[in-house]
N, C-alpha and C positions, 0 to 999 in steps of 0.2 A: 376310316375304312379299315376294318380288321381283316387282313389277308393271312391265310394260313398256308396257302399253296402257291398261288400266282405271285410273281414279282412284276417289275415294270415291263418286261418283255416275255411274257409267258412263264413257264416253269423251267427252272435251270438249276444245275448243281453238278457235283462230281458223279460220273457214271458209276452205276452199280452201288451207289450210296444214296440214301433218302435225300431228296425225293426222286432221284433219277434211277429208280429200280423198276424191274419188270412188274412187280406187284403194284406199284403206284401207277405205272402206265396202263396196266390192265383195268384198274379201277377208274382211272381218268377217262379211258375209252368208253367205259360204261356210262359214266356221268355225262360226258359230252353227248353220247348217242341218245340218252333219255331226254336230255334238255332239248335237243334239236328235233327229235321225232315228235315231241309233244306240241311243237309250234309250226311244223311244216309237213307237207304231204310227201315230198321227195325224200328218199331214204338212202342217201349215198354220202360217204365221206371220202375225200381224196387225201392220200398220205404221201409226202415226199421226205427226203432226208439229204444230209450232206454225206461226207465220206468217212465219218468217224466209225470205228469198229463197233462201238456200243449202239450204233443206229440199228443194227440187226435185231438185238433183243428188244429194243423199245418199239420198233416197227411191228414185230410179231405180237407183242403184248397188247399194243393199242388195237391192232387188227382183231385180236381175239375178243377184247372187251367190246368193241363196236359191233362185231358180228353176233355176239351173244345177246345183244339187245335188239336184234332184228334188222340192223342196217347193213348195207353192202359197202365194200371198200374198194376204191381204185388205188393201186400201188403204182407209183411212177418212178421209184428209185432215186438215185442222186440227181438232183436238179436244184437250181438256185431258189431261194425263198420266194422272190417275186414270180418265178415261173409257177410255183405251187399256187400262189394267190391268183394268177391269171387262169390257170387250168381249172381251179375250183369253180370259177364263173363259167368257163368255156364248156365244161361238161355238166353244168347245172347241178352241182353237188350241194348238199345241205351245208357242208363246212369243209375246210381244208386244214390239214395239219402239216407243219414242217418240223422235222426232228433235227435240231441244230443248236449249237451254242455259239453260232456266229463267229466272232473273232477270237473266242476263247481257245485255250489249249485243247489238245485232242482228248485229254482225260475228262473234260467236261462235256455235258450235253444238255439239250433243252428241248422243250416242246412248245411251239407257237401255234396258235389256232386262229383261223380266218373264218369270217362269215361267208355266206353264199355270194356276197358281192366282192369278196377279195380283200376286205379291210380287217384289221386286227380287232379282236373282241373288245367291247366296251368294258369298263370297270364293272358295270352292273351285270353284264352277261358272265364275266369271270366269277363274280361272287355267286351267281345262280348255279354255275357248274360246281363251285366249291361246296355249296350247301348240299347238293346232291352227292358229291364225292364223300362227304363226311357223314351222310345219313346212315341210319341203321337198316334201311329198307332197300338199299340199292341192289342187293343180291336176291331180292324177292320179286324182281321185275324183269326177269329174263324172258326172252321170246320163247314160245313153245317150240318143240323140236322141228316141226315142219316149217317154221318161220325164221330159223336161224339165218343170218346173213351170209353172203358169199364174198370172197376176195378175188379181184381180177387184176391182172397186170395190164396197165394201159400202155400198150406198145407204141402208140402214136404220140406219146407225151413229148418226147424230145423234139420231134419234127414240128409239132404244133407250136411249141414255144419259139423255136428257131424262126419259123415263118412269121410269127407275131412280132418278134423283135425286129426283124428286117423291115417289116411293113411300117413300123413306127417312124422310119426315116425315108419312106417311099422307095425302098430298095436302092438307096443311094450308092452310086459307083465310087468305091474307094480305091480304084486302081492307081498305083503309083505311090500310095501313102505307106510309108515305111514305119512300122510300129512293133512294139514288144508288149506282150501281155503276161502277167504273173497270175496264175490261177489259184495260188495259195494251196495247192494240192487239195482243193475243196470242191464245192458243188458246181463250180463253173468249168471244171477241167475238161468236160466233153463238149458242152454246147457252145461255150464262148469261142474257141478256135474255129469251129465250123461257121459260126455267124460271120466273123470278120473275114475269113477266107472266102466264103461264098459271095461277099460283097466286093472282093477283089483286092483287099489289102495285102501288102507285102509284109507277112507276119512272122515274127519269132515268138515262140511260146516257151515259157519256163514254169517250173513247179506245177506240172500237169500229170504227175505220176503218183496219185494217192495210194497209200498202203494201209489206211485205217488209223495210223498213228502219227502221220506227218502233216496233217492239216494245220495251217498257220505256223508251222515250225520254221522260224527264221525266214519267213516269206510272206507274201501277201501285203495287204493294205497297211499293216502295222509294222512291217519290217521291209523297208524299201531298198536296202543296200544292193541286193541281187539285181533288182530292176534298174537302179541307177547305173550300175556297171555295165549291164547288157545293152542299155540304150546307147551309152557312149561307145561301147565296143563295136556295135553294129552300125553306128551312124544313123540310128532311127530318129524320126521326127518327134516321136512321143512314146511314152510308156504308160501302161495302165495296170494297176494292181487291184485285184478284188480281195475281199475278205472271205472267210470260210464259206459263207452261204451266199455271197455275191449280191447282197442287197446294197452294198456300197462300194466305193472305189476311191483310190488316190491316184494321182497322175504324176508323171515326171516329164520335164521338157527335154529338148535336144541336148542341153548342157548337163543333164542329170540333176537338175534342181526340182524340188518337190512343188507340186501344184495342189494345194489343199482344197477342201470343199468350198470354202469361202471364195477362192479365186475361180473355181469352176462355176459356182452360182453367179458370180459377177459377170463372167463371160457369157453365160447362157441368158441371163436376165436382160442384159443390154442388147444382145442380138435379137432376142424375141421382141423386145420393145420396139426396136428399129423396124422390125418386120410386122408390127401390129399384132403379134401373137401372145403378148404378155397380158393375161386377164387382169383387168382393173389396174394395170400398171403397178402391180404389187408383187413383192417377193416376201415369202415367209421364212424366217430364220429362228434360231434359238438364242438364248442368252450367252452361249459360248462363242458366237460369231464375233469377229474382230470389228472394232469400231470403225476401222478404215473402210470396210465393206459398206457399212451404214452411211458413212459420209459420202462415199462415191454415189450410192443410190440416190441420196437426197439431191446431190449436185446434178444428176442426170434425170431427175423427175420420176424416180421409181419409189413408191411407198414401201416401207419395210414394216411388217408385223412380226413381233417377237413372242416366242412361246418358251415354256420351260424345256429342259433337255429331254429329248426322246422323239423319234420319228413319228410315233403315234400321235403326239401332241401337235406336231407340224401338220400331219395329215388331217387331223380334226379341224384345225384352224383353217386350212385350205378349203375343206368341204363346207364349213359354215360360211365362209366369206366368198365362195365361188372363185378362188384363186387357183392358178394352174401350175405354179412353180414354187417350190420351197425345199428346204433341206437343212443340213447340219454341216458344221465345219469339218466333222469327221468323215464326210463323204457320202452320207445318205442324201440323195436328191430324189424328189418326187415330181414326176411330170403327170399331173392329174388328167391331162388329155389322153394319156395312154394307160396309166396304171394308178391304182389308189395307194400303192406302197412304194418305198424306195427300191430302185432297180439299178444296180451297178452297170449292167450291160447296156440298158437303154440310155443311161447317162453318158456312158462312153461313146455310144453312137451319135448322140446329139452333139457332143463336143467334137468328135471327129469330122462331122459334117461341116462345122465352122472352120476347122483346120484345112479341110480339103478345098473349101471355097476361097481361101485366102492365100496369098503368096508369102505372108510374113512368117517368121519362125514362131513356134509355139510359145517360146519365152516372151515374145512381144505380145502375142495375142492374149495371153492370160495374165500379164503383169499390168493390171488395170487400176490398182490402187496401192498406196503405201501402207503397209501393215503397221499398226501401233504395236510396240513391243509387248509380247505376251510370254508368260511362263506358266506352263501347265505341268504339274507334278502329281503323280499317283502315289498314294501311300497305302501299303498293306495294313489292314486293321483286323483286330481280333473280334470286334463287335461294332455294330452301328449304333452307338450311343448318341443321343441328341446332343448336338454341339453346345447348346445353351446350358446343359447340365454339367459341362466341364469348364470351369472358370478359366483355366489356363488357355484353352482354345479360343474362347470368346475374347479374351484379353489380347491374344496374338492377332486375331482378325481385326479387332478395333484399332490396335496400334498401326497395322498396315494401312487401314483405311485413312487414319489420321495423317500418316506420312504422305499418302497420295493426294489427299485433299480432293479437289474437284478435277484433277488431271488424270484420274484413273479409277479402277474399280477392283474389288476383290469378290470372288465367287468360290465358296467352299461347299461341296456337296458329296454325298455318297453315290457310288455307282449303283445302278439299279439291278445289276446282274452279277456283281462280284464283290468280295469283301475288300473294297477299296474306297478310300476317300480321295476326291479329286480337288486339287487346289489350282485355281486360275487367278493370276494377277496380271492386270493390264495397265499400262501407263505410258509416259512419254520418254522415260529414261530406262533403257534396257538393263543396265547394271542394277538400278534400284529395284526394278520389277523382279529380277531373278533373286536378289537378296531377300526381299520381302516374302516371296513365294517359298524360298528355302526355310525361312524362319517359321512360317506357319506349318510347313510340312514336318519340320523337326519336332514341333510341339505336338502335332497329331501323332507322330510315331512314338513319342515319349509317353503320351497319355493313353493311346488306344492301340498301339502297334501290336502286330501279331507276334 
């Protein structure tokens, strides 16, 4: 599949540099509008964004492109990605757009597109938009002057999402639950504190002062030191950290220890199974999940279906199989009963309901399986050359696999959104796992390093 614009999670890059320029956003808005207006009668696109400074220029350019083709635009401002997906369906729009680079640094930005049902575009639909984007005739198909679209500010957007999120847990009373949330100076900075406070939680909030340049800066789901310290300092029962667009989370227990996506999914899956709410008694995960999670699920009668890395692949597997819980070790968790995409706030609420209903410390509630030693190393690369075309890399991987035998595994892949190679080694001996991962990482850096 020959892609020229879209990556594994929309279009992404350094802001004000191709493809994240106003010119590209304008043309992409046109291409999206023409694609959707040809297949549907409703003519509205909803646009949200996170808190990056570059969001302003991309939002304006996308809006201009869409309106020039005769579609209207609803602008919702800074909101989590899953809120944009939900609102797209709620207002009956043709499509939704989220301007965000998720967990990336503030200098990056991206454009994610949702269908009218709130799911990310299929590969086929992305290629259809790309074909229109690169066509020579796109500028010949503008709407006549009297049919140019309009842009509206959807003033009710925040309130709509807040009420939707609270309703997913039946407006559960969280009174007495002491917690800390880290908003990553990102898209959750406004709505997340309101949601947890309105449900009665005793809340401390950190990193909720975005300035356009501090999103994900030493904070949020990828940088947990602030959260760990604040949880211990305040005597909180739990800490929750969102990433820049709040479609995922990581948690911290009362001792300041990290609770990753695998542990969260284990806690949720077994609770839902015991309550008869886990569809098909099945959990959907990716190849990155720890083997300890899979062994626990097997022991407790939960089937595990495994997909390639990426929440869109988890969502697709869930839709095809009729499953209602799935996610990634990185903290993307999808509750298909409530949303077709990962939602960090909904995941947090589901976890907090379990904590509120039990007297045990969070460290005991979420310590459900023994993790097999894993080492995950990210390597900056100058290019994404096929590994099989670099003998030194294939030899390093083969040597690690031989050393592990049938007691472990090696997974080496490129990031879908950054110039990174990710090395995952899992086994029974932590020192061996780390040594093998470092060996492969060093080889990657020597052969492909930036």
